[in-house]
Every structure is written in structure tokens, then in C-alpha cells.
C-alpha positions as CSV (number, residue, x, y, z in Angstrom):
1,X,66.5,87.8,63.5
2,X,66.7,84.0,63.7
3,X,66.7,82.4,67.1
4,X,70.2,80.9,67.8
5,X,70.6,77.2,68.5
6,X,71.3,76.4,72.2
7,X,74.8,75.4,73.3
8,X,75.1,71.6,73.5
9,X,72.6,70.9,70.7
10,X,73.7,68.1,68.4
11,X,73.0,68.6,64.7
12,X,72.6,65.7,62.4
13,X,73.7,63.3,65.2
14,X,77.2,64.6,64.6
15,X,78.0,68.3,65.2
16,X,77.7,69.5,68.8
17,X,77.3,73.3,69.1
18,X,79.9,74.9,71.4
19,X,79.1,78.6,70.9
20,X,78.1,81.3,68.4
21,X,81.1,82.8,66.6
22,X,79.1,84.9,64.1
23,X,75.6,86.2,63.6
24,X,73.7,87.9,60.8
25,X,70.2,88.4,59.4
26,X,70.0,85.0,57.8
27,X,71.3,82.9,60.7
28,X,74.4,82.2,62.8
29,X,77.8,80.6,62.5
30,X,78.6,78.2,65.3
31,X,81.7,76.6,66.6
32,X,81.0,72.9,66.8
33,X,82.7,69.7,67.7
34,X,82.6,66.8,65.2
35,X,81.6,63.8,67.3
36,X,82.7,61.3,64.7
37,X,86.2,62.7,64.6
38,X,87.4,63.3,68.1
39,X,89.0,66.7,68.7
40,X,88.0,68.1,65.3
41,X,86.4,71.5,65.5
42,X,84.3,73.0,62.7
43,X,82.4,76.1,61.7
44,X,78.7,75.4,61.0
45,X,77.0,78.2,58.9
46,X,73.2,78.4,59.3
47,X,70.8,79.8,56.7
48,X,67.2,80.5,57.7
49,X,64.9,81.7,55.0
50,X,62.2,84.4,55.2
51,X,59.0,82.6,56.1
52,X,57.0,85.1,54.2
53,X,58.5,83.9,50.9
54,X,56.1,82.3,48.5
55,X,56.5,78.5,48.4
56,X,58.0,78.4,45.0
57,X,60.6,81.0,45.9
58,X,61.5,79.1,49.0
59,X,61.9,75.9,47.1
60,X,64.1,77.5,44.6
61,X,66.2,79.1,47.3
62,X,66.8,75.8,49.0
63,X,67.6,74.1,45.7
64,X,70.1,76.9,45.1
65,X,71.7,76.3,48.5
66,X,72.2,72.7,47.6
67,X,73.8,73.6,44.3
68,X,76.1,76.2,45.9
69,X,77.1,73.8,48.7
70,X,78.0,71.1,46.2
71,X,80.2,73.6,44.3
72,X,81.9,74.9,47.5
73,X,82.6,71.3,48.7
74,X,84.7,70.7,45.6
75,X,87.0,73.7,46.3
76,X,90.5,72.8,47.6
77,X,93.0,75.6,48.2
78,X,95.3,76.4,51.2
79,X,93.9,79.9,51.7
80,X,90.2,78.7,51.8
81,X,88.6,76.6,54.6
82,X,87.5,73.2,53.3
83,X,83.7,72.7,53.1
84,X,83.1,69.2,54.3
85,X,79.3,68.7,54.7
86,X,75.9,70.3,54.2
87,X,72.4,69.3,55.3
88,X,68.9,70.7,56.2
89,X,66.9,70.5,59.4
90,X,63.3,71.7,59.0
91,X,63.4,75.3,57.7
92,X,67.1,75.8,58.1
93,X,70.1,74.8,55.9
94,X,73.6,74.2,57.2
95,X,77.1,74.4,55.7
96,X,80.0,72.7,57.6
97,X,83.6,73.9,57.0
98,X,86.9,73.8,58.7
99,X,87.2,76.0,61.8
100,X,90.1,78.5,61.4
101,X,91.8,79.5,64.7
102,X,93.6,82.9,65.0
103,X,92.8,86.6,64.8
104,X,91.1,88.2,61.9
105,X,92.6,91.3,60.2
106,X,90.0,93.6,61.6
107,X,91.0,92.7,65.1
108,X,94.7,93.2,64.2
109,X,94.0,96.5,62.7
110,X,92.0,97.7,65.7
111,X,94.9,96.7,68.0
112,X,97.3,98.7,65.9
113,X,95.1,101.7,65.9
114,X,94.7,101.6,69.7
115,X,98.5,101.6,69.9
116,X,98.7,104.6,67.6
117,X,100.6,102.7,64.9
118,X,99.9,101.2,61.4
119,X,100.2,97.6,60.4
120,X,103.5,97.2,58.6
121,X,103.2,97.5,54.8
122,X,105.3,94.4,54.3
123,X,102.8,92.3,56.4
124,X,99.8,93.8,54.5
125,X,101.4,93.0,51.2
126,X,102.2,89.4,52.3
127,X,98.5,88.9,53.2
128,X,97.5,90.6,49.9
129,X,99.6,88.1,48.0
130,X,97.9,85.2,49.7
131,X,94.5,86.6,49.2
132,X,95.3,87.1,45.5
133,X,96.1,83.4,45.3
134,X,92.7,82.5,46.8
135,X,90.8,84.9,44.5
136,X,92.7,83.8,41.4
137,X,91.7,80.2,42.3
138,X,88.0,81.2,42.7
139,X,87.9,83.4,39.6
140,X,89.5,80.8,37.3
141,X,87.2,77.9,38.1
142,X,85.4,76.4,35.1
143,X,82.4,78.3,36.4
144,X,84.1,81.3,37.9
145,X,83.2,82.1,41.5
146,X,83.0,85.7,42.9
147,X,83.1,86.1,46.6
148,X,81.3,89.5,47.0
149,X,82.2,90.1,50.6
150,X,86.0,90.6,50.9
151,X,86.7,92.5,54.1
152,X,89.2,92.5,57.0
153,X,86.9,90.5,59.4
154,X,86.6,87.7,56.8
155,X,90.3,87.3,56.6
156,X,92.0,85.3,59.4
157,X,95.6,84.6,60.1
158,X,96.4,81.2,61.5
159,X,99.1,80.9,64.2
160,X,101.6,79.8,61.4
161,X,100.9,83.0,59.4
162,X,98.6,81.4,56.8
163,X,95.7,83.7,55.6
164,X,92.3,82.2,55.2
165,X,89.3,83.7,53.5
166,X,86.7,82.3,56.0
167,X,83.2,83.4,55.0
168,X,81.5,82.1,51.8
169,X,78.3,83.8,52.7
170,X,77.9,85.9,49.6
171,X,79.7,83.8,47.0
172,X,78.4,84.0,43.4
173,X,78.9,81.7,40.5
174,X,79.3,83.3,37.1
175,X,77.2,81.4,34.5
176,X,78.2,81.3,30.8
177,X,77.7,84.8,29.4
178,X,78.7,86.4,32.7
179,X,75.1,86.3,34.1
180,X,75.4,86.2,37.8
181,X,73.5,83.7,39.9
182,X,73.2,84.4,43.6
183,X,74.6,81.6,45.7
184,X,73.7,83.0,49.1
185,X,71.7,86.1,49.2
186,X,73.3,89.4,50.3
187,X,74.8,92.6,49.2
188,X,78.2,92.6,50.9
189,X,79.5,95.1,53.5
190,X,78.9,98.7,52.6
191,X,82.4,100.0,53.2
192,X,83.9,97.6,50.7
193,X,81.0,97.1,48.3
194,X,81.5,98.5,44.7
195,X,78.8,100.6,43.2
196,X,77.7,98.0,40.6
197,X,76.9,95.5,43.4
198,X,74.0,97.7,44.5
199,X,72.3,96.9,41.2
200,X,71.2,93.5,42.6
201,X,71.3,90.3,40.5
202,X,71.1,92.0,37.1
203,X,74.3,90.7,35.6
204,X,76.6,93.6,36.6
205,X,78.8,91.8,39.2
206,X,82.0,90.1,38.1
207,X,85.5,89.4,39.3
208,X,86.3,93.2,39.3
209,X,83.8,93.6,42.1
210,X,86.0,91.4,44.3
211,X,89.0,93.5,43.2
212,X,87.2,96.7,44.5
213,X,86.6,95.0,47.9
214,X,90.2,93.8,47.9
215,X,91.4,97.3,47.3
216,X,89.0,98.7,50.0
217,X,90.3,96.1,52.5
218,X,94.0,97.0,51.8
219,X,93.1,100.7,52.1
220,X,91.6,100.1,55.6
221,X,94.5,97.9,56.7
222,X,97.1,100.5,55.6
223,X,95.4,103.6,57.0
224,X,93.3,102.4,60.0
225,X,90.5,104.3,58.2
226,X,87.7,102.8,56.1
227,X,87.4,103.8,52.5
228,X,84.7,106.4,51.7
229,X,81.4,104.7,50.8
230,X,81.0,104.4,47.1
231,X,77.6,106.2,47.0
232,X,79.2,109.2,48.7
233,X,82.1,109.1,46.3
234,X,79.7,108.9,43.3
235,X,77.9,112.0,44.5
236,X,81.1,113.8,45.5
237,X,84.0,112.6,43.3
238,X,87.5,113.0,44.8
239,X,86.5,112.7,48.5
240,X,88.5,109.5,49.0
241,X,91.8,110.6,50.7
242,X,95.0,109.3,49.2
243,X,96.6,106.6,51.4
244,X,99.9,108.5,51.8
245,X,98.0,111.5,53.1
246,X,97.1,109.3,56.1
247,X,100.1,107.0,56.3
248,X,103.1,108.5,54.5
249,X,105.2,105.4,55.2
250,X,103.3,103.5,52.5
251,X,105.1,103.2,49.2
252,X,103.9,105.1,46.1
253,X,103.5,101.9,44.2
254,X,101.2,100.4,46.8
255,X,99.1,103.6,47.0
256,X,98.7,103.7,43.2
257,X,97.7,100.0,43.0
258,X,95.1,100.3,45.8
259,X,93.5,103.4,44.4
260,X,93.4,101.7,40.9
261,X,91.5,98.9,42.4
262,X,89.1,101.4,44.1
263,X,88.1,103.0,40.8
264,X,84.3,103.5,40.8
265,X,83.7,102.1,37.3
266,X,84.7,98.4,36.8
267,X,86.4,99.2,33.5
268,X,88.8,101.5,35.2
269,X,90.0,98.8,37.6
270,X,92.6,96.0,37.0
271,X,91.1,93.6,34.6
272,X,91.8,90.6,36.8
273,X,93.6,89.6,40.0
274,X,96.9,89.0,38.3
275,X,96.9,92.5,36.9
276,X,96.3,93.9,40.4
277,X,99.0,91.7,41.9
278,X,101.4,92.9,39.2
279,X,100.6,96.5,40.1
280,X,101.3,95.8,43.8
281,X,104.6,94.0,43.4
282,X,106.1,94.4,39.9
283,X,105.3,97.7,38.2
284,X,103.4,100.9,38.9
285,X,99.7,101.0,38.3
286,X,98.4,103.5,35.7
287,X,97.3,106.9,36.9
288,X,93.9,106.6,38.6
289,X,91.3,107.8,36.1
290,X,88.7,110.3,37.4
291,X,85.2,109.0,37.6
292,X,83.2,110.0,34.5
293,X,79.7,111.1,35.5
294,X,78.3,110.2,32.1
295,X,79.0,106.5,32.9
296,X,76.5,104.4,34.6
297,X,78.3,101.7,36.6
298,X,75.3,99.8,37.8
299,X,71.7,99.1,37.7
300,X,71.5,101.0,41.0
301,X,72.3,104.3,39.2
302,X,70.0,103.6,36.3
303,X,67.2,102.8,38.7
304,X,67.9,106.0,40.7
305,X,67.8,108.2,37.6
306,X,64.5,106.5,36.5
307,X,63.0,107.1,39.9
308,X,64.0,110.8,39.8
309,X,62.4,111.2,36.3
310,X,59.2,109.5,37.6
311,X,59.1,111.7,40.6
312,X,59.6,114.9,38.5
313,X,56.9,113.8,36.1
314,X,54.5,113.0,39.0
315,X,55.1,116.5,40.5
316,X,54.3,118.1,37.2
317,X,51.1,116.2,36.9
318,X,50.0,117.1,40.4
319,X,50.9,120.8,39.9
320,X,48.8,120.8,36.6
321,X,45.8,119.2,38.4
322,X,46.0,121.6,41.3
323,X,46.1,124.6,38.8
324,X,42.9,123.2,37.1
325,X,41.1,122.7,40.4
326,X,42.1,126.2,41.5
327,X,40.7,127.8,38.3
328,X,37.4,126.0,38.9
């Protein structure tokens, strides 16, 4: 775990660290004051690399950070915090973006659960519409951008009701031919991560991965219960409770749309954000298709099956050798 920067430290002769507002395996996110613009607060995301990485991999990772930061700095959308600067200090890279005040949706959901109530469906759908705007903007860039970590704690509501998708930690750009290039390393948050995302950077992730996480986020907000982990769902199809079993006040249309987004196989989900939005607001989603076990939704599954075959083969060889030794 990286050692956090001390409060009061000034980065790049400009950003004075006030406190830590987030922490992960690759660094912290700090609330900082911009000393050049009095009164401006910003969020500074820190990336520290594994020191055990070979020199060439470390160089490529840092070059990749610079490429990604340049792309993010060009984005301009009301539901995304503006990235304003990036820089490096020794073995750490930093991304500076607008600080977004307000509660995140995870906090709001927990408060509702403590009170024994659900967040109003109308409010959740309003937030969903705003998130759809942000994702459509990202997905329709000249080089489409996939976020890969949509979840309630990454969605903040400003005091005037504007939703902001605040963490770019796992953004990916889709290169021509839909080959994914990692922007900042990571696998997303397990509760909202689609099965294909466990396949690593082998070209399986696309915009439909964000749609799955979007659906998982809405499921959690509407039920106060997290969606069943995809790996458990793959092993035991049908163990994801329907939304209305938990919260009967949710409309049938919303339930059907969310479960459509949560289909295990990407081809069974809405083809894009607009199709998902249409299912939420304009017309019913198609009946959710059962997961077909003969499909292989990701490199994760293919690797698992190969590993099982190798294990079975190894056990047969060991058994054969033990039989020969016993006969001798």
C-alpha cells in the first residue's frame, strides 16, 4: 500500500494537500487547494507503480498514463469532472480534476436502508438518465472510452442535483478493431463487474461492460441489496433475485430493463446506452434470456476450462506413474 502524502504538502508548487478523500492499491485521492486560483478546490489522483516491474514495463505504464491523461483532459461534459492537469513526481504520477462536493449514491442508499426505506424510483431514474448522458458521451468519442468501474460510490450528487461520474481510475480507450488498451490498471469492483472483464486485457471489454455495471448499480440503488456476483451467477444460473421480489414498488418496466442490462453474456444485453435508456423510459425491454452454458463470455471462462483440463490430465499422468511404481 502506497504511503500517503502528508497534509500540507504542496505538489508542483501549486496544489496543497488538505486531506485524503479516497485510497486504493495504487495510491490515494487527495482534496487539495489550488494556490494559483484562490478558493479553488480540486481532487488529485495519485498513481504509484509496482517497483518490482521491469524497467521497460514501468516506462510503458508511465507513457500510457500520459496518453490517458491527455485524452481525459480533452473531455468536456456536465456530468463528468473536468481534468485540468497532470504531472509526475519521482515514482508517482498525478491527475488533477475538479473536486465535486455532495454525497455519493452509496451514502444515500445506506442512509435509506438504515431508515428502512428505498430510494424513490423517480430519483433513481433521474440519476440513471444523467449517467446515460455521460456514458453516451464517453462511448461515442472518436476513440470510444469505456469507464469499467460504474458503481454507487463513484456517482456523486451535487447540492443542485447534478450527477457526476467522479472516478476515472479504470477508464479504457477502445482502439480501432475494438481491441482494448488499459488506461489505468484495474479490474473494477466485483459486485458490478461483468464476467468478460475478468478476462483481462484480451479484447473482450466494450461499452456493454459499462451497461452491465450500470444495471448492477441501479439494482443496488432500487433494492438496497447488491447484485449477486457474476461468477456465482455463472455457476448457479437464476440466483439473482428479481428486483420486485425485494422492492415491489418498482415498476415492471424498470425491473425488466435492469435485468436486461445484467445479462451474463454481452450479446444478451442492450447493444448501447441509448437502447438501455429506451428500455428504462420508453418501451419494455425484451424478456431476459437465460444464460446459455455453452457460451463462453470471457477469456476468464476459457482459461478456467483449460486449467481444469490441464489438472485432469496431470492427475491421470500421476496416477499412471504411481501404478507403474507400485507394480515394480
